[in-house]
KOLKE-128470 format. One record per residue (C-alpha): x, y, z. Coordinates in nm, 4 decimals, decimal comma. Each point is the difference from the previous one (the first is absolute). Example, Ala and Ser with C-alpha at 12.3 -4.5 7.8 and 13.67 -1.06 7.14 Angstrom:
BEGIN
+----------+----------+----------+
:       px :       py :       pz :
+----------+----------+----------+
:   1,2300 :  -0,4500 :   0,7800 :
:   0,1370 :   0,3440 :  -0,0660 :
+----------+----------+----------+
***
This chain:
BEGIN
+----------+----------+----------+
:       px :       py :       pz :
+----------+----------+----------+
:  -0,3973 :  -1,3887 :  -0,9888 :
:   0,0350 :  -0,3198 :   0,1961 :
:  -0,1418 :  -0,0589 :   0,3445 :
:   0,3510 :   0,0047 :   0,1483 :
:   0,0778 :   0,3283 :  -0,1665 :
:  -0,3292 :   0,1419 :   0,1259 :
:   0,0907 :  -0,1064 :   0,3548 :
:   0,3344 :   0,1803 :  -0,0314 :
:  -0,1838 :   0,3118 :  -0,1043 :
:  -0,2374 :  -0,0430 :   0,2943 :
:   0,2948 :   0,0243 :   0,2390 :
:   0,1184 :   0,3170 :  -0,1817 :
:  -0,3476 :   0,1624 :   0,0085 :
:  -0,0559 :  -0,0902 :   0,3622 :
:   0,3140 :   0,1921 :   0,0816 :
:  -0,0933 :   0,2955 :  -0,2146 :
:  -0,3604 :   0,0210 :   0,1339 :
:   0,1194 :  -0,0789 :   0,3591 :
:  -0,2019 :  -0,3198 :   0,0268 :
:   0,2829 :  -0,2183 :   0,1293 :
:  -0,2001 :  -0,0831 :   0,3104 :
:  -0,2635 :  -0,1655 :  -0,2080 :
:  -0,0048 :  -0,3706 :  -0,0812 :
:  -0,0892 :   0,0020 :  -0,3726 :
:  -0,0328 :  -0,2839 :  -0,2285 :
:  -0,0239 :   0,0380 :  -0,3768 :
:  -0,1435 :  -0,2611 :  -0,2417 :
:  -0,0094 :  -0,0042 :  -0,3798 :
:  -0,3186 :  -0,1631 :  -0,1318 :
:  -0,1905 :  -0,0104 :  -0,3246 :
:  -0,2039 :   0,3148 :  -0,0426 :
:  -0,3379 :  -0,1756 :   0,0069 :
:   0,0765 :  -0,1252 :   0,3596 :
:   0,0434 :   0,3444 :   0,1470 :
:  -0,3499 :   0,1452 :   0,0271 :
:  -0,3297 :  -0,1511 :  -0,1091 :
:  -0,1730 :   0,3392 :   0,0265 :
:   0,2510 :   0,1651 :  -0,2325 :
:   0,1498 :  -0,2563 :  -0,2435 :
:   0,2309 :   0,2690 :  -0,1555 :
:   0,1710 :   0,0748 :   0,3372 :
:   0,3746 :  -0,0444 :   0,0027 :
:   0,0470 :   0,0078 :   0,3740 :
:  -0,1689 :  -0,0593 :   0,3315 :
:   0,0929 :   0,0392 :   0,3659 :
:  -0,1340 :  -0,1331 :   0,3241 :
:   0,1444 :   0,1329 :   0,3253 :
:  -0,0392 :   0,0388 :   0,3682 :
:   0,1221 :   0,3410 :   0,1474 :
:   0,0049 :  -0,1378 :   0,3526 :
:   0,2346 :  -0,2937 :  -0,0769 :
:   0,1771 :   0,1956 :  -0,2729 :
:  -0,0278 :  -0,2898 :  -0,2414 :
:  -0,1026 :  -0,0045 :  -0,3656 :
:  -0,0265 :  -0,2209 :  -0,3021 :
:   0,0278 :   0,1584 :  -0,3437 :
:  -0,1099 :  -0,1835 :  -0,3130 :
:   0,1502 :   0,1211 :  -0,3245 :
:  -0,1124 :  -0,1114 :  -0,3470 :
:   0,2455 :  -0,2138 :  -0,1922 :
:   0,0915 :   0,2132 :  -0,3045 :
:  -0,0447 :  -0,3054 :  -0,2282 :
:  -0,3643 :  -0,0191 :   0,0970 :
:  -0,0959 :   0,3705 :  -0,0172 :
:  -0,2775 :   0,0405 :  -0,2539 :
:  -0,0836 :   0,3742 :   0,0357 :
:   0,1933 :   0,2334 :   0,2192 :
:  -0,2658 :   0,2451 :   0,1307 :
:   0,2761 :   0,2087 :   0,1582 :
:   0,1197 :   0,1044 :  -0,3437 :
:  -0,3051 :   0,2342 :  -0,0190 :
:   0,1350 :   0,1853 :   0,3110 :
:   0,3673 :   0,0159 :  -0,0929 :
:   0,2174 :   0,0796 :  -0,2963 :
:   0,1150 :  -0,3690 :  -0,0097 :
:  -0,1821 :  -0,2498 :  -0,2081 :
:   0,2082 :  -0,2944 :   0,1130 :
:  -0,0879 :  -0,1779 :   0,3221 :
:   0,2676 :   0,0574 :   0,2697 :
:  -0,0205 :  -0,2472 :   0,2889 :
:   0,2256 :   0,2252 :   0,2136 :
:  -0,2347 :   0,2962 :  -0,0372 :
:  -0,2825 :  -0,2308 :   0,1070 :
:   0,2007 :  -0,1018 :   0,3017 :
:   0,0674 :   0,3592 :   0,1054 :
:  -0,3626 :   0,0909 :  -0,0580 :
:  -0,1087 :  -0,2783 :   0,2415 :
:   0,2707 :   0,1009 :   0,2548 :
:  -0,1297 :   0,3593 :   0,0049 :
:  -0,3310 :  -0,1372 :   0,1216 :
:   0,1809 :  -0,0907 :   0,3180 :
:   0,0782 :   0,3640 :   0,0578 :
:  -0,3626 :   0,1013 :  -0,0338 :
:  -0,2204 :   0,0170 :   0,2992 :
:  -0,2802 :  -0,2554 :   0,0352 :
:  -0,3509 :   0,1343 :  -0,0006 :
:  -0,0852 :   0,1473 :   0,3377 :
:   0,3568 :   0,0597 :   0,1055 :
:   0,1018 :   0,3400 :   0,1392 :
:   0,1513 :   0,2900 :  -0,1953 :
:   0,3456 :  -0,0691 :   0,1505 :
:   0,0232 :  -0,2954 :  -0,2332 :
:  -0,0607 :   0,2244 :  -0,3018 :
:   0,2937 :   0,2092 :   0,1119 :
:   0,2104 :  -0,3159 :   0,0403 :
:  -0,0847 :  -0,0931 :  -0,3558 :
:   0,0847 :   0,3390 :  -0,1429 :
:   0,3278 :   0,0053 :   0,2012 :
:   0,1032 :  -0,3572 :  -0,1097 :
:  -0,0773 :   0,0703 :  -0,3725 :
:   0,1734 :   0,3392 :  -0,0010 :
:   0,3131 :  -0,1457 :   0,1715 :
:   0,0066 :  -0,2857 :  -0,2511 :
:  -0,0228 :   0,2379 :  -0,2923 :
:   0,2785 :   0,2209 :   0,1353 :
:   0,2197 :  -0,2959 :   0,0734 :
:  -0,0406 :  -0,1276 :  -0,3556 :
:   0,0717 :   0,3435 :  -0,1423 :
:   0,3161 :   0,0355 :   0,2076 :
:   0,1182 :  -0,3576 :  -0,0849 :
:  -0,0499 :   0,0836 :  -0,3644 :
:   0,1904 :   0,3273 :   0,0279 :
:   0,2771 :  -0,1729 :   0,1857 :
:   0,0318 :  -0,2623 :  -0,2732 :
:   0,0163 :   0,2781 :  -0,2626 :
:   0,2751 :   0,1789 :   0,2021 :
:   0,2010 :  -0,3182 :   0,0414 :
:  -0,0059 :  -0,0754 :  -0,3698 :
:   0,1121 :   0,3529 :  -0,1057 :
:   0,3666 :   0,0706 :  -0,0515 :
:   0,1467 :   0,1781 :   0,2990 :
:   0,1104 :   0,3604 :  -0,0539 :
:   0,2815 :   0,1166 :   0,2247 :
:  -0,0758 :   0,2672 :   0,2471 :
:   0,3466 :   0,1581 :  -0,0736 :
:   0,2952 :  -0,1005 :  -0,2036 :
:   0,3439 :  -0,0247 :   0,1447 :
:   0,2918 :   0,0790 :  -0,2359 :
:   0,2525 :  -0,2702 :  -0,0456 :
:   0,3180 :   0,0398 :   0,2158 :
:   0,3347 :   0,0257 :  -0,1614 :
:   0,3159 :  -0,1507 :   0,1605 :
:   0,0838 :   0,3227 :   0,1903 :
:  -0,3623 :   0,0170 :   0,1438 :
:   0,0143 :  -0,3673 :   0,0968 :
:   0,3245 :   0,0479 :   0,1875 :
:  -0,1383 :   0,3056 :   0,1755 :
:  -0,3126 :  -0,2015 :   0,0858 :
:   0,2053 :  -0,2859 :   0,1352 :
:   0,1948 :   0,2327 :   0,2281 :
:  -0,2917 :   0,2246 :   0,0230 :
:  -0,2151 :   0,0326 :   0,3038 :
:   0,2752 :  -0,0738 :   0,2565 :
:   0,1771 :   0,3179 :  -0,0980 :
:  -0,1431 :   0,3462 :   0,0278 :
:  -0,0524 :   0,1806 :  -0,3326 :
:   0,2690 :   0,2616 :  -0,0193 :
:  -0,2216 :   0,2099 :  -0,2187 :
:   0,1220 :   0,1906 :  -0,3067 :
:   0,3778 :   0,0473 :  -0,0249 :
:   0,1200 :   0,3591 :  -0,0315 :
+----------+----------+----------+
***
């Protein structure tokens, strides 16, 4: 995934996670530049809650030696977008010492994002399924068409005796 593609996904995930009011920069760097304390790290974030600004560093897939996240997921292939989302979720988490209200904000934001994704997925599924008619209308023959054309301006005389 290119840096430009990752920036496009950043815009999408900011909307989904309701982080549009944050100024977030994403950079793609060689893995060994991300974290000296954890050389196998595939992402890193630095942020300021007060100014709502953040910088996310994501490992360039071409430089990833060992994806430690594979041990925690079913995927064995490094996914830069998953790393991006992981780092974004950190912005939803309260900083140490913040009040319980921030925990509720986090739970609310993540639950809304999950529901929104589920509904978007369901909508895409519905839009791609063939439409089934609610009711079928029989085709009109010539006599029915003529009656329809005259139709509603005249009162229905009812059955003829």
